[in-house]
TORKOL-4160 file (C-alpha; in steps of 0.2 Angstrom, whole numbers, padded with zeros to 4 digits, m for minus):
92
<pt num="1" X="0468" Y="0359" Z="0757"/>
<pt num="2" X="0463" Y="0354" Z="0737"/>
<pt num="3" X="0448" Y="0370" Z="0738"/>
<pt num="4" X="0465" Y="0380" Z="0740"/>
<pt num="5" X="0474" Y="0374" Z="0725"/>
<pt num="6" X="0459" Y="0372" Z="0715"/>
<pt num="7" X="0458" Y="0390" Z="0717"/>
<pt num="8" X="0475" Y="0395" Z="0713"/>
<pt num="9" X="0475" Y="0382" Z="0698"/>
<pt num="10" X="0457" Y="0392" Z="0693"/>
<pt num="11" X="0468" Y="0411" Z="0697"/>
<pt num="12" X="0482" Y="0403" Z="0686"/>
<pt num="13" X="0471" Y="0397" Z="0670"/>
<pt num="14" X="0464" Y="0414" Z="0672"/>
<pt num="15" X="0478" Y="0424" Z="0673"/>
<pt num="16" X="0486" Y="0415" Z="0656"/>
<pt num="17" X="0470" Y="0417" Z="0644"/>
<pt num="18" X="0473" Y="0437" Z="0648"/>
<pt num="19" X="0489" Y="0436" Z="0643"/>
<pt num="20" X="0488" Y="0427" Z="0628"/>
<pt num="21" X="0471" Y="0439" Z="0625"/>
<pt num="22" X="0481" Y="0453" Z="0629"/>
<pt num="23" X="0496" Y="0446" Z="0615"/>
<pt num="24" X="0485" Y="0444" Z="0601"/>
<pt num="25" X="0478" Y="0464" Z="0602"/>
<pt num="26" X="0494" Y="0466" Z="0602"/>
<pt num="27" X="0499" Y="0455" Z="0587"/>
<pt num="28" X="0482" Y="0464" Z="0580"/>
<pt num="29" X="0491" Y="0477" Z="0581"/>
<pt num="30" X="0508" Y="0474" Z="0575"/>
<pt num="31" X="0501" Y="0465" Z="0559"/>
<pt num="32" X="0491" Y="0482" Z="0556"/>
<pt num="33" X="0505" Y="0492" Z="0557"/>
<pt num="34" X="0515" Y="0481" Z="0545"/>
<pt num="35" X="0502" Y="0483" Z="0531"/>
<pt num="36" X="0501" Y="0499" Z="0531"/>
<pt num="37" X="0520" Y="0500" Z="0529"/>
<pt num="38" X="0521" Y="0487" Z="0516"/>
<pt num="39" X="0507" Y="0501" Z="0509"/>
<pt num="40" X="0515" Y="0514" Z="0510"/>
<pt num="41" X="0534" Y="0508" Z="0507"/>
<pt num="42" X="0525" Y="0499" Z="0489"/>
<pt num="43" X="0536" Y="0484" Z="0493"/>
<pt num="44" X="0531" Y="0470" Z="0480"/>
<pt num="45" X="0520" Y="0454" Z="0483"/>
<pt num="46" X="0527" Y="0438" Z="0489"/>
<pt num="47" X="0533" Y="0428" Z="0469"/>
<pt num="48" X="0520" Y="0415" Z="0478"/>
<pt num="49" X="0506" Y="0423" Z="0479"/>
<pt num="50" X="0505" Y="0419" Z="0459"/>
<pt num="51" X="0506" Y="0403" Z="0460"/>
<pt num="52" X="0493" Y="0401" Z="0475"/>
<pt num="53" X="0483" Y="0414" Z="0466"/>
<pt num="54" X="0482" Y="0399" Z="0454"/>
<pt num="55" X="0480" Y="0384" Z="0463"/>
<pt num="56" X="0463" Y="0396" Z="0470"/>
<pt num="57" X="0458" Y="0398" Z="0455"/>
<pt num="58" X="0460" Y="0378" Z="0450"/>
<pt num="59" X="0450" Y="0376" Z="0466"/>
<pt num="60" X="0468" Y="0367" Z="0474"/>
<pt num="61" X="0464" Y="0376" Z="0493"/>
<pt num="62" X="0470" Y="0363" Z="0499"/>
<pt num="63" X="0488" Y="0365" Z="0488"/>
<pt num="64" X="0487" Y="0381" Z="0490"/>
<pt num="65" X="0486" Y="0380" Z="0509"/>
<pt num="66" X="0502" Y="0366" Z="0511"/>
<pt num="67" X="0511" Y="0374" Z="0498"/>
<pt num="68" X="0507" Y="0393" Z="0508"/>
<pt num="69" X="0513" Y="0383" Z="0525"/>
<pt num="70" X="0530" Y="0376" Z="0515"/>
<pt num="71" X="0535" Y="0390" Z="0508"/>
<pt num="72" X="0535" Y="0404" Z="0522"/>
<pt num="73" X="0534" Y="0393" Z="0538"/>
<pt num="74" X="0517" Y="0395" Z="0547"/>
<pt num="75" X="0504" Y="0384" Z="0555"/>
<pt num="76" X="0488" Y="0377" Z="0549"/>
<pt num="77" X="0478" Y="0391" Z="0554"/>
<pt num="78" X="0491" Y="0404" Z="0548"/>
<pt num="79" X="0491" Y="0394" Z="0530"/>
<pt num="80" X="0470" Y="0396" Z="0528"/>
<pt num="81" X="0470" Y="0414" Z="0536"/>
<pt num="82" X="0484" Y="0418" Z="0522"/>
<pt num="83" X="0475" Y="0410" Z="0507"/>
<pt num="84" X="0456" Y="0416" Z="0513"/>
<pt num="85" X="0468" Y="0433" Z="0513"/>
<pt num="86" X="0472" Y="0429" Z="0496"/>
<pt num="87" X="0455" Y="0425" Z="0487"/>
<pt num="88" X="0446" Y="0439" Z="0498"/>
<pt num="89" X="0458" Y="0453" Z="0489"/>
<pt num="90" X="0455" Y="0443" Z="0472"/>
<pt num="91" X="0435" Y="0446" Z="0475"/>
<pt num="92" X="0436" Y="0467" Z="0480"/>
C-alpha cells in the first residue's frame, strides 16, 4: 500500500515539474512578445531606470535591486534579473 502511495506521489511531482516547465516556456514567449511590442511602439523607458543605472554605476547593486523591488513589486530574483539586464544593456 505504501509503495502505491509513493508511486502516486512521485507521479504527481513529475506532473507538476512538467507543468512548471511548460509555464516557464510560455512566460518566456510572452516576455519576447512584450519586448518586441515595446520596441515597435517606441514606448518610453521607465523613469526609475535612470535612478537604477546611477546606483549601478556607483556600485550599489543591492540598493538598485531593493529599489526595483519596491517600485515594480518584483521578487528578489526578478529584481536581480532586471538589474542584470540593465547592466548588460549598458555594456553594449
